[in-house]
N, C-alpha and C positions, 0 to 999 in steps of 0.2 A: 801851806801854810794852811791853817784854820778857818772859819767862819764863823760870826758868831749866832746861835738859835734864832730862828724864826719861830712863831705860835700864832699860826695861820690853819683859815679854812680851806684845805686844798680841793681840786676839783676831779672827779673821778674823769680818765679819759677811756679807761680802758679798765676792765676786770674779767680775767677767764681764766677755765682752769685749763693744765698742762699734762691731764695724766695723773690716775689715783690723786693722792691728795696736795697734790702740788698745783698753787696756783699763783699768777702775775698780776700785779696791780699796777698799773702806770696814771700818774696822779699829775696834773698842772697846780705847781705850787708856786703861788705869786709873790715874788720879792726875791726866790732862792736866786745865789748868785752860785755856788759852789760849795764843793765837799772834798774830803780826802778820803784815799780807799780804807776800810775799816770803820767808818763815821757810820752813824746809823741815825734815827728817827723815831717818836714815841709817836703812834697813829691809835686814832680812839678805836674801838673794840665794834667796827661798822661802820656805817651812814649816819651819818648828823641829820634827823630829822625835824619836822617842824615842834614838835612836844621834847623836852629834853628829858635823858633818857640815863637813867641811874642804873642798869642791870644789864651788862657789866659795866660795871663801876670804871674800873680802870685802863689805860692805855697799855696798847702791845708793842715793846721796843722790835722793831724791824731794819735790818742793815737795808743801805742806801745801796743798791745793788745798783746802779747806774743812771746816769740824768743826761738828757738833753736841752739844745738849746732852745728857746722860745721866749715870744716879745711878753714881756714885763714878769717874767718868771725861769721857772725850767722845768719841762718833763722830769718827773723822779721814777722808778721802775722799783718795785720791792718784789722780791719772790718768797715764797713762803709757804709752808704745809697746814692743813686745817688740822687741827690737834685738841679743841677746845668749843666754847661757845662762842669766845671773842673773835676769832680766827674764821669761825664759820660764819659770824654774823658780817665780818668783813670778807667774806669769799660771796657774798650777797650783793655786794654795794655794785651798781649798773652807772654806764656814762652819765652823767651829770649831777651825780650826788656829790656832797661834800663828806670829808673826811677830815678831822683835827688834827695838824700835823704840826709837831714839834720839831724840829733839827733843825743842823746836823749836830748830832752830840756828839759825844767822848773823844779820845785819842786816836788820832787815826795809826795805821802802819808805817814803821819808818821805810824810809827808801833803800833798796837795794845799792850796796857798791858797784862802783864800776865795774865791770870785768866778771862781776860775779855770776853764780848762777843762782836764781830766786828758785826754788821749790814750792809752791803753794798746794798745800793739802788740804783739800775740803771735804767734809763727811757729812750726809744729810742735807738741813739748811746752812748748815757750814759754808757750802758753796756759794751762798749769796754775798756773803762779802767779802770775796777773792777777783767777784768777775774787774772790776776799776783796778785793783791791782795790778793784775796780768796786763791790763790795756796799757796803763800809764809805764809798768816797769818796761815793757816791750818796746814802749815809743820814742821815753825819754831818756832812762838812767843808766842804757847801754849795757847793761844785766841782760845773761841769756835767761830765759823764764822757760819752767818746766811744769804744766798743772796735772795734779795729780786727784781725779774724782772718785769720790766714793759713795755708796748705799748700798742699801739690800738688796734691791734688785735696778733691772734697770728701766723700770714704770716708776721707780722712785727718784731718780735721779733727776738733777734740776741744773736748766741752763748748758747743755753740752752744745749745742749749735752754736750758742754766743760765743763758748771759748773756742771754739775750732774755727770762727770764726775771724777771731784775731790773728790766725798764720803762726800762733806758738802751741808745742809741742803738747798734746794731752793724752794722757795715760786712765784709761776709765777703768776700775775694780766695782763687781759687785759682787755680794758673800753668796746669793747663789749662783752665778756664772750666767748668766741672762743675758749680759753686757758685759765685753770688756774683758778682764782677765777675773779669775774667781778666788776670792778672798778678802784679806782686807787693804784699805788703801794704805796702810803703813807698810805693809810688805815689799811694793816697790819702791818706796822710800826709803827703806832701809837697804837696797840693793844699790839704788843711787849713792846715797850718803857713802855707802864704801868703794864708791867708782870715781868718784868726783868729790876735789880736795877743797874747793871754792865754794861750797855749796853754803846757802842759808837758808831756812826752814821757815814760811808762813804758816800759821796753819789754823782751820776752823772749824768744829764742828763738835760730833759728842766728847765728853769729858776724858774716855780712857783709849779714844782715839789721840786726841791732842796730850793724855798725858807717855801715850808709846812716842808720837810724834818726837817730844820732848826731852824722852831717855836716849834715843837714838842718838838726837843729834847732840846732845852732851856726850855721850862715849865717845862721838867722834870729833869732840870738841869744836862744836860748830852754832854757830849762833842760832836760837828758835823763837819767835813771835810767836803767840797765840791770842785770839779773840774769844774771848771766855762769852758764854750766850747765856748768863744767870736771869732768872726774872727778875724783873724792876719794875716799881711804880711811878717813880718820877721821871728820871733818868738826869737829875738834877745831882744826886749825892743829901738828898734831904731825909728820905724815908730809911735809910740804910738798910734796906731790903734785898741788895746786892750784894751782901758781903760776901768777898772772898779769902780764904786763910793764906797770909803771905808767909812765907819761908823765914824759920828764923822766929815766931811768931808774929801777933799783931791780924791786923784784916786791911785790905784795899777794898776799895767801894770799884766795881766793877764799873759803871757809868761815869764817875769822875776819873777814876785813874787807869780805867782801859776804856773800851773792851778789851782793846791791846795791849799785853804786859810782856815783858820778857819773860819767856818761862821758868827762867832762874829762879822768879821769885817767889811762883807757885807754891804752895805747901799741896803738892796733890796727892797726897795720901787723905790729908783731912780733906778735902776739897771732894776729890770720890767718896769720901763717907759718908 
């Protein structure tokens, strides 16, 4: 079940750095009821001040990492990396500041079939889309859960302690070998798909990673769902800035038709180009 989006000023409860460029932002969002795993929010690029700021103008899409109960709303967490002026301004937000919030938005991940093995594959900031999926799948659907987290280095990895606290199996892969296995996160995925006949793949991360995950799943006749991270300006399907090529021709809008899509409908060749 999805809930209609809110357009509100959220109040910063906490903003902190978590190593490297990683940051965690905890917001109190008045009137927020619930969200489904894989949905996202549009956040203002930095705290809202007494004087209106128009530079940078556009909000930033952020995966909703998780939410906690609170009177009159919910506390919503997002994980992100500072990689430009907008996210740098957001990282400067402090407790008590206001941040404009629109969400939850988008189509979520579908539930895993009962008894299946849900392989959750996250790379970079894509990890932030998978925590709630792991938590709810383990708690409610009866499916088994295995989480594969990938990053360039141990310092770049997001949310590891949170995933481990769920009691699910977590496999860590870093490109430089500083934490967990050395290599790409799709390498253990390939091994697991070869050993498990009832696996279903959920992936979010860099396009090459998702493309490889989709190809591995397709080669084994397994279902694969991906959450695309295209840049967007509105979150509602109005600006058309997040169009992604559809297999067979045409386009889908990531904010409206996704961000979660069946990997088979994505034209990976054109998306990667």
